[in-house]
C-alpha positions, 0 to 999 in steps of 0.5 A, a space after each residue: 499499499 504504498 508509503 501509506 501501508 508502508 507507514 500506514 500502516 506506519 501506523 497506521 490508518 489502515 484504519 480502524 470505527 469504534 463501534 465494536 468495543 464491547 461489554 463482555 469477553 468473546 467466548 473462545 471455544 478452545 484456548 489456542 495451543 501455546 508454544 512451550 518454553 523450557 519444557 513447560 507450557 506457556 500459560 494462557 492469557 485471557 483477552 483482558 490479561 492480554 490487553 492489560 499487558 499490552 497496555 503496560 508494554 505501550 506505557 513502558 515504551 512511550 516516548 518522552 514527548 508522548 509519542 509512540 514508535 521506535 522505527 518511525 515515531 509520529 502522529 500516525 502510530 501514536 494515534 493508533 495506539 491511543 485509539 486502542 487504549 482509550 477504547 479498551 475496558 482498561 481505559 480508566 486504569 492509572 496506566 492506561 490514563 497516563 498513556 492517553 493523556 500524554 498521547 493526546 497532548 502530543 497529537 494536539 501539539 501537531 495540529 496545523 493551521 489548515 486543520 491537519 494533524 501531522 508531524 510533517 508538513 504534508 506527507 501522510 497528512 490524510 492518514 495521520 489526520 484521520 487516525 488523530 480525529 478518531 483517537 481524539 473522538 474516542 478519548 473525549 469528543 466533547 473536550 476536543 470538539 474544536 480540533 476534531 471539527 478542524 481535522 474533519 474539515 481538512 479531510 473534507 477539503 482534501 477529497 478529490 471532488 469538483 470543489 477541491 480541484 475541478 475533479 470530475 466523476 469520470 476521472 479515476 481519482 474522483 471521491 478518493 483521498 491519497 497520501 498528500 505527498 509534496 510534488 506528487 500527482 493525485 494518487 488516491 488509494 483504498 487504504 487512505 480512503 477507509 481511514 478518511 471515511 472512518 474519521 468522518 463517520 466516527 467524528 459525527 459527520 452526517 451520514 447524508 453528507 456528500 463526502 460519503 456519496 462521492 466516496 462510493 464512486 471511488 470504492 466501486 472502482 477498487 472492486 473486482 466487479 464489472 457490473 459496478 466498476 466503470 474503469 475504462 478498459 485498459 490497453 491490450 495486454 494490461 490487467 482488466 477488472 475481475 469479477 470475484 467481488 474482492 478488492 484491490 489497492 487502487 483502480 490501477 494496481 493491487 499489492 497482490 499483483 496480477 492473476 491470469 484466468 484460464 482464458 488468458 485474461 489478466 486481472 488485478 488480484 483481490 486480497 484480504 485487507 483491502 476487501 475488508 476495507 471495501 466492505 467496512 467502507 461501503 457500510 460507512 457510506 450508507 450502503 445496506 448489507 443486502 446491496 449487491 456490491 456489499 454482498 459481493 465483498 462479503 462473498 469473497 470474504 466467506 470464500 477466503 476467511 482465515 486468521 492465519 494470513 492476509 489472503 493474497 499476500 501471506 504474512 505481509 501487513 498481517 496486523 493491518 489485515 486483522 484490524 481491517 477484518 475486525 472493524 469490517 465484520 463488526 460494521 457488517 454486523 456479522 456474529 459468525 462468518 459462514 465459509 463455503 465449506 458450510 462451517 460457521 466461524 466465530 470470528 471474534 473468538 478465533 481472532 482473539 485466540 490467534 492474537 493471544 497465542 502471538 503475544 510476547 512475554 513482555 506484552 508486545 506483538 510483532 510481525 516477523 515479516 517486517 513489510 509496512 513497518 510491522 517489525 515495530 512492536 509499538 505499532 503492532 501492539 497498537 493494532 493488536 489492542 485495538 483488534 482485541 477491543 473488537 473481539 468483545 461482544 
């Protein structure tokens, strides 16, 4: 996912929507088998214990200025971490409260005159502003009403639409958001879009706002579904739009590459994290769960459901995938996922068990596949804490 997923995921984003934090623990059917250390089984943590030790790890690894991040510290990863902590059942604990207060102060110190929230002039401005708006909203929407409103307005003015640069619906960029890099041509992608939409929705933007309606145009162009994807036919030999219902990174590329169909046609390959991002974004834009576009994305998920990898790209961006998965299934209202083999999966229980089995003794998580900064334990722990919140009913 470009620099975003590279940093988004530096976080990242992608996103993210605080509609999944709950009240009771997910029921795990069977505790996951734990690795053995020194001949003794590693004791199984409960979701609450995993959250508590994860938050303690973040507290012990928060930078002096209140930020987070060992490899690429900044507003994005800080907002992601504090979003997870503030959404947790432990948010009022002294350790958690200290983390939240220091991070909020850092985030606010980086708001620019144009409303963006960023430790850089433009690079990753959409991603970082979106996560910051989400974090401030869940910490205290009333207290931070003014900086949230300024951040939300910045996001609205950054969407590629008529009023923000004469973009027209027939242009492939229309309705999207990008990394806002200096001296770059507009290059919107589904990762930035899913975080921007999350921030707009969670911060209280009216569901009737045109920003959501315009975003649907871009979302359709990231879906392998010819019935609703109006991207013009490519030049001969170039990849075309597929028909499996899954999603890709932009209307012009997939991080999973290209697949050749039996008839020789080349299409952009759908993959897990972006298909979940698409599903969640459709719901946030107001499409009902029985809409054909939504159902096509969900059907792809049912065919490729797994908690062991990011379908299509393996272990790359695994924790970003977990975040996209949890937020999308929560937004969709799915208690279980029925896969094509007929099995019903309690996704909350399975995802919680998987995460707990991956937690390190110091409370952190890390991805051995370091693509998109997932070798940074503070970033990945922020992801994991946020996901575990969604694993509660």
